C-alpha positions as CSV (number, residue, x, y, z in Angstrom):
1,M,-52.7,-17.6,-58.4
2,N,-51.4,-15.4,-55.6
3,E,-48.2,-13.5,-56.5
4,C,-46.4,-11.2,-54.2
5,L,-42.8,-9.6,-54.2
6,P,-40.2,-11.9,-52.7
7,T,-38.6,-10.8,-49.4
8,Y,-35.2,-12.3,-49.0
9,Q,-33.7,-12.9,-45.5
10,L,-30.3,-11.8,-44.4
11,Q,-29.2,-15.5,-44.3
12,A,-29.6,-15.6,-48.1
13,F,-26.6,-13.2,-48.3
14,S,-24.7,-14.3,-45.3
15,S,-24.6,-18.0,-45.8
16,P,-22.7,-19.9,-44.4
17,Q,-22.6,-17.4,-41.4
18,P,-24.7,-18.3,-38.3
19,A,-28.3,-17.8,-38.8
20,A,-28.5,-15.6,-35.6
21,A,-25.9,-13.1,-36.7
22,D,-27.1,-9.5,-36.3
23,V,-24.3,-8.0,-38.4
24,Y,-22.8,-9.3,-41.6
25,F,-20.0,-7.9,-43.6
26,P,-19.9,-9.6,-47.0
27,D,-16.8,-10.7,-48.8
28,Y,-17.6,-10.0,-52.4
29,A,-14.6,-12.1,-53.5
30,A,-16.4,-15.2,-52.5
31,P,-19.2,-16.6,-54.7
32,R,-22.4,-14.5,-54.5
33,P,-25.9,-15.8,-53.8
34,N,-27.9,-16.6,-57.0
35,L,-30.7,-14.4,-56.4
36,P,-32.8,-12.4,-59.2
37,L,-31.9,-9.1,-57.8
38,N,-32.8,-7.5,-61.2
39,R,-36.4,-7.9,-60.4
40,P,-38.3,-6.2,-57.6
41,Y,-37.7,-7.5,-54.1
42,R,-37.5,-6.6,-50.5
43,G,-35.2,-7.7,-47.8
44,D,-35.8,-8.3,-44.0
45,Y,-32.5,-6.4,-43.3
46,Y,-30.9,-3.1,-43.3
47,K,-27.9,-2.6,-45.6
48,I,-25.6,0.4,-46.1
49,S,-22.9,0.3,-48.8
50,L,-20.2,2.8,-50.1
51,C,-19.4,2.6,-53.7
52,L,-15.6,2.6,-54.3
53,R,-15.7,2.3,-58.0
54,G,-17.7,1.3,-61.0
55,R,-21.4,2.2,-61.6
56,A,-24.8,0.7,-61.1
57,E,-28.4,1.7,-61.6
58,L,-30.8,0.9,-58.7
59,K,-34.6,1.3,-58.5
60,A,-35.5,2.2,-55.0
61,N,-39.3,2.4,-54.5
62,L,-39.5,2.6,-58.3
63,A,-37.3,5.7,-58.6
64,T,-34.1,5.0,-60.6
65,C,-30.9,6.1,-58.9
66,V,-27.4,6.1,-60.5
67,V,-24.7,4.8,-58.1
68,G,-21.1,5.8,-58.7
69,P,-17.8,6.3,-56.5
70,G,-18.5,7.9,-53.3
71,C,-22.2,7.2,-53.2
72,L,-23.9,5.8,-50.0
73,V,-26.6,3.4,-50.7
74,L,-29.2,2.7,-48.0
75,A,-31.6,-0.2,-48.2
76,T,-34.2,-0.6,-45.5
77,P,-36.8,-3.3,-45.0
78,D,-39.7,-1.3,-46.4
79,V,-38.0,-0.2,-49.7
80,I,-38.7,-2.1,-52.9
81,K,-35.3,-2.7,-54.7
82,E,-34.4,-3.6,-58.2
83,W,-30.9,-3.6,-59.6
84,L,-31.2,-2.6,-63.3
85,S,-27.5,-2.7,-64.1
86,I,-24.2,-3.3,-62.4
87,S,-20.8,-2.7,-64.2
88,E,-18.0,-5.4,-64.2
89,D,-15.7,-3.2,-62.0
90,Y,-18.5,-2.3,-59.5
91,E,-17.0,-2.6,-55.9
92,T,-18.4,-1.5,-52.6
93,L,-18.0,-1.7,-48.8
94,S,-21.1,-3.1,-47.4
95,V,-22.7,-4.0,-44.0
96,F,-25.9,-5.8,-43.5
97,F,-27.7,-5.7,-40.0
98,T,-30.9,-7.0,-38.7
99,Q,-34.1,-5.2,-37.6
100,D,-33.5,-6.6,-34.1
101,F,-30.3,-4.7,-34.1
102,I,-31.9,-1.5,-34.7
103,T,-34.7,-2.2,-32.2
104,T,-32.2,-3.0,-29.4
105,N,-30.3,0.2,-30.1
106,N,-33.4,2.5,-30.1
107,A,-32.7,3.8,-33.6
108,A,-36.3,4.7,-34.3
109,T,-36.4,7.3,-31.4
110,G,-32.8,8.5,-31.4
111,R,-30.4,10.1,-33.7
112,L,-30.5,7.2,-36.1
113,R,-34.1,8.1,-37.4
114,F,-32.7,8.3,-40.9
115,L,-33.0,4.5,-40.9
116,V,-36.8,4.9,-40.3
117,N,-37.4,7.7,-42.8
118,P,-34.5,8.2,-45.1
119,S,-34.3,11.5,-47.1
120,A,-32.6,9.6,-49.8
121,Y,-31.6,6.0,-50.7
122,V,-28.5,7.0,-52.8
123,L,-26.5,9.8,-51.3
124,Q,-23.5,11.3,-53.0
125,L,-20.7,12.1,-50.6
126,P,-18.0,14.8,-51.0
127,E,-14.6,13.0,-51.7
128,P,-13.2,13.8,-48.1
129,V,-16.3,12.6,-46.4
130,A,-16.4,9.4,-48.4
131,E,-12.8,8.7,-47.5
132,N,-13.6,9.0,-43.8
133,V,-16.6,6.8,-44.1
134,A,-14.5,4.2,-46.1
135,A,-12.0,4.2,-43.2
136,S,-14.8,3.5,-40.8
137,F,-16.1,0.7,-43.0
138,R,-12.6,-0.9,-43.3
139,F,-12.2,-0.7,-39.5
140,L,-15.5,-2.6,-39.2
141,Q,-14.4,-5.1,-41.8
142,Q,-11.1,-5.8,-40.0
143,K,-12.8,-6.6,-36.8
144,Y,-15.5,-8.6,-38.4
145,N,-12.6,-10.9,-39.8
146,T,-10.7,-11.0,-36.5
147,P,-11.7,-13.9,-34.0
148,H,-12.4,-12.7,-30.5
149,T,-14.3,-13.8,-27.6
150,E,-16.3,-10.6,-27.5
151,R,-16.4,-10.2,-31.3
152,E,-20.2,-9.7,-31.4
153,N,-20.1,-6.9,-28.9
154,I,-17.1,-5.3,-30.7
155,L,-19.0,-5.4,-34.1
156,K,-22.2,-3.9,-32.6
157,N,-20.3,-1.0,-31.0
158,I,-18.3,-0.3,-34.1
159,L,-21.4,-0.5,-36.3
160,N,-23.2,1.8,-33.9
161,S,-20.2,4.4,-34.3
162,L,-20.5,4.0,-38.2
163,L,-24.3,4.7,-38.1
164,Y,-23.8,7.7,-35.9
165,E,-21.1,9.0,-38.3
166,I,-23.4,8.5,-41.3
167,G,-26.7,9.6,-39.7
168,P,-25.9,13.4,-39.9
169,L,-25.3,13.1,-43.5
170,Y,-29.0,12.3,-44.1
171,D,-30.3,15.0,-41.7
172,Q,-33.0,17.1,-43.1
173,P,-33.2,20.9,-42.1
174,A,-34.1,21.3,-38.5
175,A,-37.4,23.1,-39.5
176,A,-38.5,20.0,-41.4
177,R,-37.9,17.6,-38.4
178,P,-40.2,16.8,-35.7
179,A,-39.2,18.3,-32.2
180,G,-39.1,16.1,-29.2
181,H,-41.7,13.7,-28.3
182,P,-39.8,10.3,-28.4
183,R,-42.9,8.2,-27.5
184,R,-44.9,9.8,-30.4
185,Q,-41.9,9.2,-32.8
186,Q,-41.6,5.6,-31.6
187,L,-45.2,4.9,-32.3
188,A,-45.1,6.4,-35.7
189,A,-42.1,4.4,-36.6
190,A,-43.9,1.2,-35.3
191,F,-46.8,2.2,-37.4
192,R,-44.7,2.4,-40.6
193,Q,-43.1,-1.0,-39.8
194,L,-46.6,-2.3,-39.4
195,V,-47.8,-0.9,-42.7
196,H,-44.8,-2.5,-44.5
197,T,-45.6,-5.8,-43.0
198,H,-49.4,-5.8,-43.4
199,C,-50.3,-3.4,-46.2
200,T,-51.2,-6.1,-48.6
201,T,-53.9,-7.5,-46.3
202,A,-55.0,-4.5,-44.1
203,R,-55.9,-1.1,-45.3
204,S,-57.8,0.3,-42.4
205,V,-56.5,2.8,-39.8
206,Q,-58.5,0.9,-37.2
207,F,-56.4,-2.3,-37.8
208,Y,-53.1,-0.5,-37.1
209,A,-54.6,1.5,-34.1
210,D,-55.8,-1.7,-32.5
211,T,-52.4,-3.4,-33.1
212,L,-50.7,-0.5,-31.3
213,C,-53.4,-0.3,-28.7
214,I,-54.4,3.2,-29.3
215,T,-57.4,4.9,-31.1
216,P,-57.7,5.7,-34.7
217,R,-57.9,9.3,-34.0
218,H,-54.7,9.2,-31.8
219,L,-52.8,7.4,-34.4
220,T,-54.0,9.7,-37.1
221,E,-53.0,12.7,-35.1
222,L,-49.5,11.4,-34.1
223,V,-48.6,10.2,-37.5
224,K,-49.6,13.6,-39.1
225,A,-47.6,15.5,-36.3
226,V,-44.4,13.4,-36.8
227,T,-44.5,12.8,-40.6
228,G,-46.6,15.5,-42.0
229,R,-49.0,13.0,-43.6
230,T,-51.9,11.1,-42.4
231,A,-52.0,7.3,-41.5
232,S,-54.4,6.7,-44.3
233,D,-52.0,8.4,-46.8
234,W,-49.1,6.2,-45.6
235,I,-51.3,3.0,-45.9
236,A,-52.6,4.1,-49.5
237,E,-49.0,4.8,-50.6
238,A,-47.7,1.5,-49.5
239,V,-50.4,-0.4,-51.3
240,A,-50.1,1.6,-54.4
241,L,-46.3,1.1,-54.5
242,E,-46.8,-2.8,-54.1
243,A,-49.2,-2.7,-56.9
244,K,-47.0,-0.7,-59.1
245,A,-44.1,-3.2,-58.6
246,L,-46.5,-6.1,-59.3
247,L,-47.9,-4.5,-62.4
248,Q,-44.4,-4.3,-63.7
249,N,-44.5,-8.0,-64.3
250,P,-46.3,-8.5,-67.6
251,A,-46.9,-12.1,-66.8
252,L,-49.4,-11.0,-64.0
253,A,-52.9,-10.3,-65.1
254,I,-54.5,-7.2,-63.3
255,Q,-56.9,-9.6,-61.6
256,Q,-54.1,-11.6,-60.2
257,V,-52.5,-8.3,-58.9
258,A,-55.8,-7.5,-57.3
259,A,-56.0,-10.8,-55.7
260,S,-52.4,-10.6,-54.3
261,L,-53.4,-7.4,-52.6
262,H,-56.5,-8.9,-51.2
263,F,-59.0,-6.7,-53.0
264,A,-62.5,-7.9,-53.3
265,D,-62.2,-7.8,-57.1
266,Q,-60.4,-6.3,-60.1
267,F,-62.9,-3.4,-60.2
268,A,-62.3,-2.4,-56.5
269,F,-58.5,-2.6,-57.0
270,S,-58.8,-0.4,-60.3
271,R,-60.8,2.2,-58.4
272,F,-58.2,2.3,-55.6
273,F,-55.2,2.4,-58.0
274,K,-56.8,5.3,-60.0
275,N,-57.7,7.2,-57.0
276,S,-54.1,6.9,-55.7
277,T,-52.2,7.3,-58.8
278,G,-54.4,9.1,-61.4
279,L,-54.1,6.2,-63.7
280,S,-55.9,3.0,-64.3
281,P,-53.7,-0.2,-63.8
282,T,-53.8,-0.7,-67.6
283,A,-52.8,3.0,-68.3
284,Y,-50.0,2.7,-65.9
285,R,-48.6,-0.4,-67.7
286,Q,-48.7,1.5,-70.9
287,V,-46.9,4.6,-69.7
288,R,-44.3,3.3,-67.2
C-alpha cells in the first residue's frame, strides 16, 4: 500500500473556469469544492488571502497559525496545509495563481522572492495596511469579473502590482538577505522546487545537481550562500516534513510510511527520521 499526501490542482478550486487560467479569484458565495482540507494536503498553485472577518486555524508545514481579521495568508506549492477549524463568519479576499505565472514573471530572482522563501505563512497587518491591501484585492476582483478582450493581460498586470505591494511586507532585514547574484538565486529557487517535487523518491545531492546540470559541489556552495543551509539540509528537512505529515495518519503503519517515501525498509526510515528529528517515528506519534 503506497500512501502519499494529496496534491490538489488549481482546477479543483476554479471549476468551471477554463483549465488554462493562470489567475483565479474565487467567489465564496458559490458552492465550494468538496475537498478534505482538514487533512494534510498540498496544492500545485500559489494562493494569497486577506482575512476580513472571522477566525481560522491553519497548520502550515505542521506549525499551527491563527488567522484573524487583517491577516495575510500565503500558500505556496511546497507548503503542507491543513485547516484545523474555520468559523462560520470567516470571510477572505483570495487570489490563486499558477506556478507558470510566477516563472513567466521571474519572481524567483526578482523582488517577489518572498514567494520562494516566505518569512511567514500568516502575517498580521496593521489596520491601515490591511485596508490598502483589501482595496487592491477588490480592484483585482472587479477586473476579474469584467469581460474584456484583454482581460487576461489586465489581470496579470494587476496581480503583479498586488504582489509588488505585498512583497515588502515579508521582507527580512537586509543583512539576512542574499546580495545580488540573480543566477545563483535562480538556481537555488529551482533546487528547492525540485526538492518539493522529488523529495519522496530522490534524496541525493547528486540527483539534483545532475538535473540542474551543475556539480554537487557547486550546488552545495550556491544553496549555502543563498539560504544559509546546505542542499543536504533542505532535502532532509523536506523528507522529514513529508514523513511527519504521513505519521499523523494513524491508519498508516510505519512500514507503509517508509514505503511511501521509498526507503529500503522500515529500519532505514526509522534511522533517518531519528537523525533528522531526534525522535523515532513511534515516539513522534506519541508526543505530537
